[in-house]
MARZASE-244514 format. One record per residue (C-alpha): residue in three letters; z negated, x negated, y negated. Coordinates in steps of 0.5 Angstrom, whole numbers, plus 500, padded with zeros to 3 digits. Example, Ala and Ser with C-alpha at 12.3 -4.5 7.8 and 13.67 -1.06 7.14 Angstrom:
BEGIN
ala484475509/ser486473502/
***
This chain:
BEGIN
met484493526/arg491495527/his495501525/phe494507529/gly488504532/his484510532/ile488513537/ser488512545/pro492506548/ala495511552/ala498515546/arg500509543/glu504507549/gly508514549/leu510513541/phe512506541/ile517501544/gln513495540/glu506497538/pro503495531/cys500488532/glu492487530/phe490484524/gly484482520/leu481479514/asp483472516/ser490474518/pro496471514/ala497474507/arg504475509/met502480514/leu496483510/ser501485504/ala505488509/ala500492513/leu496495507/gly499502508/ala496507505/thr491504500/leu485509499/tyr481509493/cys474512492/pro469512487/ala464506487/thr459512485/arg459515492/pro452515495/arg454515502/leu459510501/ala458506507/asp459512511/asp465514508/val468507509/ile466508517/lys469515517/gln476513514/ala476507518/gly476512524/arg481516521/gly486510521/val485508514/val486500514/ser485499506/met481502501/val479500494/leu472502491/cys473503484/leu469501478/glu474503473/asp478509471/ser475514477/ile468513474/asp465515467/asp463509462/ser456510463/glu456510470/val458503471/ala452499472/asp449504477/ala456504481/glu455496481/asp448497484/asn451502489/leu456497491/val451492493/arg447497497/gln453500501/phe456493502/ala449491505/asp448497509/leu455496512/ala454489514/ala447491517/arg451496522/gly456491524/ala461497524/glu469495523/val471497516/pro478497513/leu480491508/leu476493502/phe477491495/ile473493489/arg477495483/val473492477/arg474493469/glu472486466/pro473479469/glu465477469/gln464483474/ile468479479/thr463473479/asp457477478/leu459482484/val460476489/arg453473487/arg450480488/leu453481495/gly450475498/ser452475505/ser455481505/val461478501/gln464477508/leu466484508/leu470484502/ser478482502/gly478482494/phe479485487/val484490484/leu485488477/pro487493472/lys492493466/phe494486468/thr498482463/glu499475462/glu493475457/arg488479461/gly491477468/val489469467/pro481470466/phe481475472/met485470476/glu480464474/ala474469475/leu477470482/thr478463483/lys470461481/ala468467486/glu472464492/thr468458491/ala461461490/gly462466496/gly465461501/arg471466503/arg478467501/leu479473496/phe485476494/ala487479488/met491486487/pro494486480/val495493477/leu501494473/glu500499468/ser499497461/pro503500455/glu506493454/leu510494460/leu512501459/his515500452/leu522498452/glu521493446/ser515489450/arg517490457/ala521484458/ala516479455/thr511482459/leu514482465/gln516475464/gly508473462/ile506477469/ala511473473/arg508466470/thr501468472/val502471479/glu506465480/thr501460478/tyr496464483/arg501466488/asp496464494/arg491469491/val496475490/leu496479496/ala500485492/leu502488486/arg500495485/leu504500480/gly499505475/val504510474/thr499515472/asp497510466/phe505510464/cys505517464/ala499518460/ala502514454/tyr508519453/gly503525455/leu507526462/arg505529468/arg510530474/ala510537478/pro508537485/asp516538487/met518532483/thr517524485/ala516519480/tyr523517480/asp525524477/val521522471/gln526517468/leu521513464/ile517511470/ala523510474/ala526505469/val519501469/ile519501477/ala526498477/asp525493472/val518491476/val522490482/asn528487479/val523481476/leu517481481/gly520484488/arg526479489/ala528477497/asp529470495/gly522468496/thr520469489/gly518476490/phe511480492/thr510486495/ile510492491/thr506498493/gly508505491/pro505509486/val499514487/trp501522489/glu496526485/tyr496533489/phe493535495/arg490541498/leu482543498/gln482543505/glu483536508/arg488538513/met495540510/phe499540516/lys500547519/pro505550524/gln511552519/leu517555522/arg522552517/arg525545516/ser523541510/pro528540505/phe526533505/gln529532512/glu535535511/gly541529512/arg536524515/ala539519520/glu534520525/gly535528525/leu527529524/arg525536525/thr519538521/glu516544523/leu509541521/ile510540514/glu507544508/his511546503/asp507542498/leu508536501/asp515535501/gly514532494/leu510526497/leu514525503/arg520525499/glu517520494/ile515515500/glu522515502/leu524513495/asp519508495/arg522504501/ala529505498/asn527502491/gly523496495/leu516498495/leu512498501/gly505502502/lys502507497/thr496508493/cys492514495/ile487518492/his486523498/pro485522505/ser490527507/his495523504/val494517509/ala497520515/pro504521512/val505514509/his503511516/ala508515520/leu514514515/ser512506515/val513506522/val520502524/ser525507527/his528505534/glu535505530/glu532501524/phe530496529/ser536495533/asp540494527/ala535489524/gln535485531/asp543485531/ile543482524/leu538477526/arg541474532/pro541467532/glu549467534/arg550471528/gly548465523/gly555464521/gly555471518/gly560476520/val560484520/met559489526/arg559496528/ser551498529/ala549500536/tyr548507534/thr556507532/asn554510525/lys554504520/met557497519/asn552491519/glu554485515/val550479517/lys549476510/pro548481506/his543485510/arg539479513/ala534480507/trp533487509/ala533486517/glu527480515/arg523485512/thr524491517/leu522486522/arg515484518/arg514492517/ala515493525/glu510487526/val504491523/phe507498524/gly510498530/val517501533/ala518508535/lys521510541/glu528512541/asp526520542/val520519537/gly520521530/phe516523524/val513529527/glu510526533/leu508520529/leu504524524/thr501529529/ala498522533/gly496519526/leu492526525/ala488525531/glu481523530/
***
């Protein structure tokens, strides 16, 4: 699979100077963690789940979470597990290309039980999403994952969700973060990415952000995100990929982009000078949050509606300007440091301070591609909406 793989090769050639690379279940973890993109959540109770998975793959989704936790009622768990086993068998029988598939469980015992019940169709599974992850809860989850890997005969990743009240509350946050750090470091090879459960954070204080506000406008939430990135997202080799929080709002129809003769407030002042006559007013918040995710060290995003996928992926593509700067900074002859004017003559590129940024940018360029100089968000968005 690849990002923008659902559009024609000719269309990709018109958009990219460097096309997104191909990747799959057996690709290096470092590549997969950067490639997750818009991870679409889906309740495991859906009766035509296999059809849904194939349909979304055809629309450009490359990672999905099939949820047994908060998206379904407590009374539905057993039936949802049975449904998952049937749907995985259906997918395996069809031999269709599917996204990276993860199952969000409630308890550690579900991991080993589901891997046993999936049988040979476990080959379609990429791993498990682990809710309300702390050191106390996380160790049993990771031990169960280790056993399941052995039993299933394939590599399985964990994506812990950081959403517990202990992480939110100021008096327990530092200790909780340190415990999480110890746990994920112990099992580093199995941790693909860390996910933020902002809805649970808001619930602890009875909060809910409006559609014109981002998670970063809610100071309690912004503080937690900052601390999580501070401890777990460092660029010194000890950090992990941390994904952006869910955006809760969507329109009744799946297509939320229609011609609008206006410019989005989100785009004012952007370096690329993008013109967004295709953006609906109620998407400004989502687009602003995606940009703030990136500015705060997050990559990828939890999504609960298919219409969120295209904007996440369009804004994940590396611009020609970013790519030019990153290449200049990482040239071998720059190894000793120094400072230079960018090729776009609008900024300073300082080799040593900007090196980690440049390395991350080239990793993103590998999986999301590099846009041509005259290609911006609108062109990438409309291409991503193609079916």
